[in-house]
C-alpha positions as CSV (number, residue, x, y, z in Angstrom):
1,X,-21.7,17.4,24.7
2,X,-19.5,15.5,22.2
3,X,-19.7,16.4,18.5
4,X,-22.1,14.1,16.6
5,X,-21.4,13.8,12.9
6,X,-24.7,14.1,10.9
7,X,-23.2,14.5,7.4
8,X,-22.9,10.9,5.8
9,X,-19.3,11.5,4.8
10,X,-18.5,12.9,8.3
11,X,-20.1,9.8,9.8
12,X,-17.7,7.6,7.8
13,X,-14.7,9.7,8.9
14,X,-15.9,9.4,12.5
15,X,-15.7,5.6,12.1
16,X,-12.1,5.9,11.0
17,X,-11.4,8.3,13.9
18,X,-12.8,5.7,16.4
19,X,-10.7,3.0,14.8
20,X,-7.6,5.1,15.1
21,X,-8.2,5.9,18.8
22,X,-8.8,2.2,19.4
23,X,-5.4,1.4,17.8
24,X,-3.7,4.1,19.9
25,X,-5.1,2.5,23.1
26,X,-3.3,-0.8,22.3
27,X,0.0,-0.7,24.2
28,X,1.9,-3.1,22.0
29,X,0.4,-2.2,18.6
30,X,3.0,-0.6,16.2
31,X,1.4,-1.0,12.8
32,X,-2.2,-0.1,11.9
33,X,-3.6,-2.0,8.9
34,X,-7.0,-1.0,7.6
35,X,-8.6,-3.2,5.0
36,X,-10.9,-1.1,2.8
37,X,-13.7,-2.3,0.5
38,X,-12.8,-2.0,-3.2
39,X,-12.8,1.7,-4.4
40,X,-12.9,3.1,-0.9
41,X,-9.2,3.5,-0.1
42,X,-9.5,7.2,-1.1
43,X,-11.3,7.8,2.2
44,X,-7.9,7.2,4.0
45,X,-6.6,10.3,2.2
46,X,-9.6,12.3,3.4
47,X,-8.9,11.0,6.9
48,X,-5.3,12.1,6.7
49,X,-6.2,15.5,5.5
50,X,-8.5,15.9,8.5
51,X,-5.8,14.9,10.9
52,X,-3.6,17.8,9.6
53,X,-6.3,20.3,10.4
54,X,-7.9,21.8,13.5
55,X,-10.5,19.0,13.9
56,X,-7.9,16.3,14.3
57,X,-8.8,13.6,16.9
58,X,-5.3,13.5,18.4
59,X,-2.0,15.2,18.5
60,X,-0.4,12.6,16.4
61,X,1.6,13.8,13.4
62,X,0.7,11.9,10.2
63,X,3.3,11.8,7.4
64,X,2.3,10.0,4.1
65,X,5.0,8.5,1.9
66,X,4.1,7.5,-1.6
67,X,7.4,6.3,-2.9
68,X,7.1,3.3,-5.2
69,X,8.3,-0.1,-3.9
70,X,10.3,-1.9,-6.6
71,X,12.9,-3.5,-4.3
72,X,12.5,-3.6,-0.5
73,X,16.2,-2.6,0.2
74,X,16.5,0.3,-2.3
75,X,13.1,1.5,-1.2
76,X,14.4,2.9,2.0
77,X,16.9,5.3,0.4
78,X,14.2,6.5,-2.0
79,X,11.7,6.9,0.9
80,X,14.3,8.8,2.9
81,X,14.6,11.4,0.1
82,X,10.8,11.8,0.1
83,X,10.6,12.0,3.9
84,X,13.4,14.6,4.0
85,X,11.8,16.7,1.4
86,X,8.4,16.6,3.2
87,X,9.9,17.6,6.5
88,X,11.9,20.4,5.0
89,X,8.8,21.7,3.2
90,X,6.7,21.6,6.4
91,X,9.5,23.0,8.6
92,X,9.8,26.0,6.3
93,X,6.1,26.7,6.6
94,X,6.3,26.3,10.4
95,X,9.3,28.6,10.6
96,X,7.2,31.3,8.9
97,X,4.8,31.1,11.8
98,X,7.5,31.3,14.4
99,X,7.9,27.5,15.2
100,X,11.3,26.0,14.7
101,X,11.9,22.2,14.8
102,X,15.5,21.0,15.0
103,X,16.5,17.6,14.0
104,X,19.8,16.1,12.8
105,X,20.0,15.1,9.1
106,X,23.6,13.7,9.5
107,X,24.1,10.0,9.0
108,X,26.3,8.1,11.5
109,X,29.2,6.1,10.3
110,X,27.4,2.9,11.4
111,X,24.5,3.7,9.2
112,X,25.8,2.1,6.0
113,X,22.8,0.2,4.8
114,X,19.6,1.6,3.4
115,X,17.3,0.5,6.3
116,X,19.6,1.7,9.1
117,X,19.9,5.1,7.5
118,X,16.1,5.5,7.1
119,X,15.3,4.3,10.6
120,X,18.0,6.5,12.2
121,X,16.7,9.6,10.4
122,X,13.1,8.7,11.3
123,X,13.9,8.1,14.9
124,X,15.8,11.4,15.2
125,X,13.0,13.3,13.7
126,X,10.4,11.6,16.0
127,X,12.6,12.5,19.0
128,X,12.7,16.2,17.9
129,X,8.9,16.2,17.7
130,X,8.5,15.2,21.3
131,X,9.4,18.8,22.4
132,X,6.3,20.1,20.5
133,X,3.6,17.4,20.9
134,X,2.5,14.6,23.2
135,X,1.4,12.6,20.2
136,X,3.4,10.1,18.1
137,X,4.8,10.3,14.6
138,X,2.7,8.2,12.2
139,X,4.4,7.0,9.1
140,X,1.7,6.3,6.5
141,X,3.2,4.1,3.8
142,X,1.0,4.4,0.8
143,X,3.2,3.6,-2.2
144,X,1.7,4.7,-5.5
145,X,3.2,1.5,-7.1
146,X,4.8,-1.7,-5.9
147,X,6.5,-4.6,-7.7
148,X,4.3,-7.2,-5.9
149,X,2.8,-8.4,-2.6
150,X,6.0,-10.2,-1.6
151,X,8.2,-7.1,-2.1
152,X,5.7,-5.0,-0.1
153,X,5.6,-7.6,2.7
154,X,9.5,-7.8,2.8
155,X,9.7,-4.0,3.1
156,X,7.3,-3.8,6.0
157,X,8.8,-6.8,7.7
158,X,12.3,-5.2,7.6
159,X,10.9,-2.0,9.0
160,X,9.1,-3.7,11.9
161,X,12.3,-5.5,12.7
162,X,14.6,-2.5,12.1
163,X,14.6,-0.8,15.5
164,X,11.9,1.9,14.9
165,X,11.4,4.1,17.9
166,X,8.5,3.6,20.3
167,X,7.3,7.1,19.5
168,X,6.6,6.1,15.9
169,X,3.6,4.2,14.5
170,X,3.2,2.8,11.0
171,X,0.0,2.9,9.0
172,X,-0.8,0.9,5.8
173,X,-3.9,0.2,3.8
174,X,-5.1,-3.1,2.3
175,X,-8.1,-4.3,0.4
176,X,-10.9,-6.6,1.4
177,X,-10.9,-9.7,-0.9
178,X,-7.6,-8.6,-2.4
179,X,-5.3,-8.8,0.6
180,X,-1.7,-7.8,0.0
181,X,-0.4,-8.2,3.5
182,X,-2.4,-11.1,4.8
183,X,0.6,-12.7,6.7
184,X,1.7,-9.7,8.7
185,X,-0.9,-10.1,11.6
186,X,0.0,-13.8,12.1
187,X,3.7,-13.2,12.1
188,X,3.8,-10.1,14.3
189,X,0.8,-10.9,16.5
190,X,-0.1,-7.9,18.9
191,X,2.3,-5.6,17.1
192,X,-0.1,-5.4,14.1
193,X,-3.6,-4.1,14.5
194,X,-5.7,-5.3,11.5
195,X,-9.3,-4.2,10.9
196,X,-11.7,-4.4,7.9
197,X,-13.3,-1.1,7.1
198,X,-16.4,-1.3,4.8
199,X,-17.8,2.2,4.7
200,X,-20.4,1.5,2.0
201,X,-19.3,4.2,-0.5
202,X,-22.3,4.0,-2.8
203,X,-24.6,4.5,0.2
204,X,-22.5,7.5,1.2
205,X,-22.9,9.0,-2.3
206,X,-26.7,8.5,-2.3
207,X,-27.0,10.0,1.2
208,X,-25.0,13.0,0.3
209,X,-27.1,13.5,-2.9
210,X,-30.3,13.3,-0.9
211,X,-29.5,16.1,1.5
212,X,-32.1,18.9,1.3
213,X,-35.7,19.0,0.1
214,X,-36.6,15.9,-1.9
215,X,-38.5,18.0,-4.5
216,X,-35.8,20.6,-5.0
217,X,-34.3,20.4,-8.5
218,X,-30.7,20.4,-7.2
219,X,-31.4,17.5,-4.8
220,X,-33.1,15.5,-7.6
221,X,-30.2,16.2,-9.9
222,X,-27.7,15.1,-7.3
223,X,-29.6,11.9,-6.7
224,X,-29.8,11.1,-10.5
225,X,-26.1,12.0,-10.9
226,X,-25.1,9.8,-8.0
227,X,-26.8,6.9,-9.8
228,X,-25.1,8.0,-13.1
229,X,-21.7,7.8,-11.5
230,X,-22.4,4.4,-10.1
231,X,-23.6,3.1,-13.5
232,X,-20.4,4.4,-15.1
233,X,-18.3,2.6,-12.5
234,X,-20.2,-0.6,-13.1
235,X,-19.9,-0.1,-16.9
236,X,-23.6,-0.5,-17.3
237,X,-24.2,1.6,-20.4
238,X,-28.0,1.1,-20.4
239,X,-28.2,2.6,-16.9
240,X,-25.8,5.4,-17.9
241,X,-28.1,6.4,-20.7
242,X,-31.2,6.3,-18.4
243,X,-29.8,8.3,-15.5
244,X,-28.1,10.8,-17.8
245,X,-31.4,11.5,-19.5
246,X,-33.0,12.3,-16.2
247,X,-30.0,14.6,-15.3
248,X,-30.2,16.3,-18.6
249,X,-34.0,17.0,-18.3
250,X,-33.4,18.8,-15.0
251,X,-30.5,20.8,-16.4
252,X,-32.6,21.9,-19.4
253,X,-35.6,22.8,-17.2
254,X,-33.3,24.9,-14.9
255,X,-31.1,26.1,-17.7
256,X,-27.9,24.7,-16.0
257,X,-25.9,24.7,-19.2
258,X,-22.6,24.0,-17.4
259,X,-23.9,21.0,-15.6
260,X,-25.6,19.8,-18.8
261,X,-22.1,19.8,-20.4
262,X,-20.6,17.8,-17.6
263,X,-23.3,15.2,-18.0
264,X,-22.6,14.9,-21.7
265,X,-18.9,14.4,-20.8
266,X,-19.8,11.5,-18.6
267,X,-21.9,9.9,-21.3
268,X,-19.1,10.4,-23.8
269,X,-16.7,8.7,-21.5
270,X,-19.0,5.7,-21.1
271,X,-19.4,5.4,-24.9
272,X,-15.6,5.5,-25.3
273,X,-15.2,2.9,-22.6
274,X,-17.5,0.6,-24.7
275,X,-15.7,1.5,-28.0
276,X,-18.7,3.3,-29.4
277,X,-16.5,6.0,-30.7
278,X,-18.8,7.8,-33.1
279,X,-21.4,8.3,-30.4
280,X,-18.8,9.5,-28.0
281,X,-17.5,11.9,-30.5
282,X,-21.0,13.3,-31.1
283,X,-21.3,14.0,-27.4
284,X,-17.9,15.7,-27.1
285,X,-18.7,17.9,-30.1
286,X,-22.1,18.7,-28.6
287,X,-20.4,19.9,-25.4
288,X,-18.0,22.0,-27.4
289,X,-20.8,23.6,-29.4
290,X,-22.6,24.5,-26.2
291,X,-19.6,25.7,-24.2
292,X,-17.7,27.8,-26.7
293,X,-20.3,30.6,-27.1
294,X,-20.5,30.8,-23.3
295,X,-16.8,31.1,-23.0
296,X,-16.7,33.8,-25.7
297,X,-19.1,35.8,-23.4
298,X,-16.7,35.4,-20.4
299,X,-17.8,32.1,-18.8
300,X,-14.5,30.5,-17.7
301,X,-16.2,27.4,-16.3
302,X,-17.6,26.8,-19.8
303,X,-14.0,27.2,-21.1
304,X,-12.8,24.5,-18.7
305,X,-15.5,22.1,-19.8
306,X,-14.4,22.6,-23.4
307,X,-10.9,21.6,-22.4
308,X,-12.2,18.3,-21.0
309,X,-14.2,17.8,-24.2
310,X,-11.2,18.5,-26.5
311,X,-9.0,16.0,-24.5
312,X,-11.7,13.4,-24.7
313,X,-12.4,13.9,-28.4
314,X,-8.6,13.8,-29.1
315,X,-8.5,10.3,-27.6
316,X,-11.4,9.2,-29.8
317,X,-9.9,10.7,-33.0
318,X,-6.7,8.9,-32.2
319,X,-8.6,5.6,-31.9
320,X,-10.3,6.3,-35.2
321,X,-6.9,6.9,-36.8
322,X,-7.8,10.6,-37.5
323,X,-4.3,11.5,-36.1
324,X,-4.1,15.0,-37.4
325,X,-7.5,16.0,-36.0
326,X,-6.4,14.5,-32.6
327,X,-3.3,16.6,-32.6
328,X,-5.3,19.7,-33.4
329,X,-7.8,19.3,-30.5
330,X,-5.0,18.4,-28.1
331,X,-3.3,21.6,-29.0
332,X,-6.6,23.5,-28.5
333,X,-7.0,22.0,-25.1
334,X,-3.5,22.8,-24.0
335,X,-3.6,26.4,-25.2
336,X,-7.0,27.1,-23.5
337,X,-5.8,25.5,-20.3
338,X,-2.6,27.6,-20.3
339,X,-4.7,30.7,-20.9
340,X,-6.9,29.9,-17.9
341,X,-3.8,28.8,-15.8
342,X,-5.2,25.3,-15.5
343,X,-1.7,23.9,-15.3
344,X,-2.5,20.3,-14.8
345,X,-4.8,20.3,-17.9
346,X,-2.3,22.2,-20.0
347,X,0.4,19.7,-19.1
348,X,-1.9,16.8,-20.0
349,X,-2.5,18.3,-23.4
350,X,1.3,18.6,-23.9
351,X,1.9,15.1,-22.6
352,X,-0.6,13.7,-25.1
353,X,0.9,15.7,-27.9
354,X,4.4,14.5,-27.0
355,X,3.2,10.9,-26.8
356,X,1.4,11.2,-30.1
357,X,4.4,12.7,-31.9
358,X,6.7,10.0,-30.5
359,X,4.4,7.3,-31.9
360,X,4.5,9.1,-35.3
361,X,8.3,9.2,-35.1
362,X,8.4,13.0,-35.2
363,X,11.2,13.3,-32.7
364,X,11.8,17.0,-32.8
365,X,8.1,17.8,-32.4
366,X,7.8,15.3,-29.5
367,X,10.9,16.9,-27.8
368,X,9.3,20.4,-28.1
369,X,6.1,19.2,-26.4
370,X,7.9,17.4,-23.6
371,X,10.0,20.5,-22.9
372,X,6.8,22.6,-22.8
373,X,5.3,20.1,-20.5
374,X,8.2,20.5,-18.0
375,X,8.1,24.3,-18.4
376,X,4.5,24.3,-17.4
377,X,5.3,22.0,-14.4
378,X,7.3,24.8,-12.8
379,X,3.9,26.4,-11.9
380,X,2.9,23.4,-9.8
381,X,3.5,23.2,-6.0
382,X,5.3,20.0,-4.9
383,X,2.1,18.4,-3.6
384,X,0.7,18.4,-7.1
385,X,3.7,16.5,-8.7
386,X,2.1,13.2,-8.1
387,X,-1.2,14.2,-9.7
388,X,0.8,15.4,-12.8
389,X,2.7,12.0,-12.8
390,X,5.9,14.1,-13.1
391,X,8.3,11.4,-11.9
392,X,6.8,8.8,-14.2
393,X,6.7,11.1,-17.3
394,X,10.2,12.4,-16.5
395,X,11.6,8.9,-16.4
396,X,9.9,8.1,-19.7
397,X,11.4,11.2,-21.3
398,X,14.9,10.5,-19.9
399,X,14.8,6.9,-21.3
400,X,13.8,8.2,-24.7
401,X,17.1,10.2,-25.0
402,X,19.4,8.2,-27.2
403,X,22.8,9.7,-26.4
404,X,24.7,10.2,-23.2
405,X,24.8,14.0,-23.8
406,X,21.0,14.1,-24.3
407,X,20.4,12.1,-21.2
408,X,22.7,14.4,-19.2
409,X,20.7,17.4,-20.3
410,X,17.4,15.6,-19.5
411,X,18.8,14.7,-16.1
412,X,19.8,18.3,-15.4
413,X,16.4,19.6,-16.4
414,X,14.6,17.0,-14.2
415,X,16.9,17.5,-11.3
416,X,16.2,21.2,-11.3
417,X,12.4,20.5,-11.4
418,X,12.2,17.4,-9.1
419,X,15.4,17.4,-7.1
420,X,18.7,15.6,-7.5
421,X,17.2,12.3,-6.3
422,X,14.4,12.2,-8.9
423,X,15.5,9.0,-10.6
424,X,15.6,7.0,-7.4
425,X,12.0,7.9,-6.8
426,X,10.9,6.0,-9.9
427,X,13.4,3.1,-9.9
């Protein structure tokens, strides 16, 4: 009997799996373009994660590239660096398990232009995979930034016309109502499979929240909290206050202090979004007052919630021009996060401190915070570099250096951390 997905999120993923299988049955289709409803593109990342695990629907190998597209020609050299790094990382992990994949990284003399080098490398890797799988290599092009729809279209057009192997497929995402690649299907006909995917995200959230007994406190909390999240996304402050009040009542009845703190954080964020800074600050301070005694008694979760409250309060203090107080709470957040080995949060605290000191023209202090930021980054695995915005922040730091010698030192530091091609990845 075939597996039947009953979880609401699993049902949505099953839709994507069926659409992928439909695409793979099309003999001439080379590029899969899914159009997601606004705010639903994150489900593609979930789908890709599933395809890397034991429950994958096919033997296809999915590789996601997130290199920014600033110019379609230079993109291919930058994407080649990312692809090579991803392959090397995965190959090392496979080698630890006794599986060795051989492919040539040498460029041929004829491969002088960016596109030819990229396609040649891609095709050789895809050919090497054929010895280990009957699937195809799927290149998922999901740039974190792009200079415009025209540049994105030019890059994909060049790739489709660039001699990519028949054992390679390309996947891209687009948005319903905000199409970036509307002309591709008409120009490439059967080679481009284009399908709108409206997975009704808010319905998913409500269905997930309702799993379990309808009278159970945790179910009621999840339902109210799902509505709270929806109200925040819609910037409906009146609904935020209403749904938060219902969440807080359950938390207080059940003595869920940590969850109560997280609800206050959500409300504080909404107040900040509406420039009601004093009310936001009151919520952040309420969270800190609740969490710090718990952390003193060994509750690390409470300590993490305090970090979020300090970061949020710091932003409010800065808006209220209470600059010194903002610096103090940013420092508290970073120190606590480092103690708990929450490296991303510790780095965010140092980033904010560096930015603040730069704005105050305190160059030496800003430099110290940026250097601490990059030192903390050494704790991160490569897959978290994007979440930490390392390339973007590294570029900003490099540009702030005002002499050739200082830029050289910054380049050495960032090359050690991100690899010798780090600057190309953000150009």
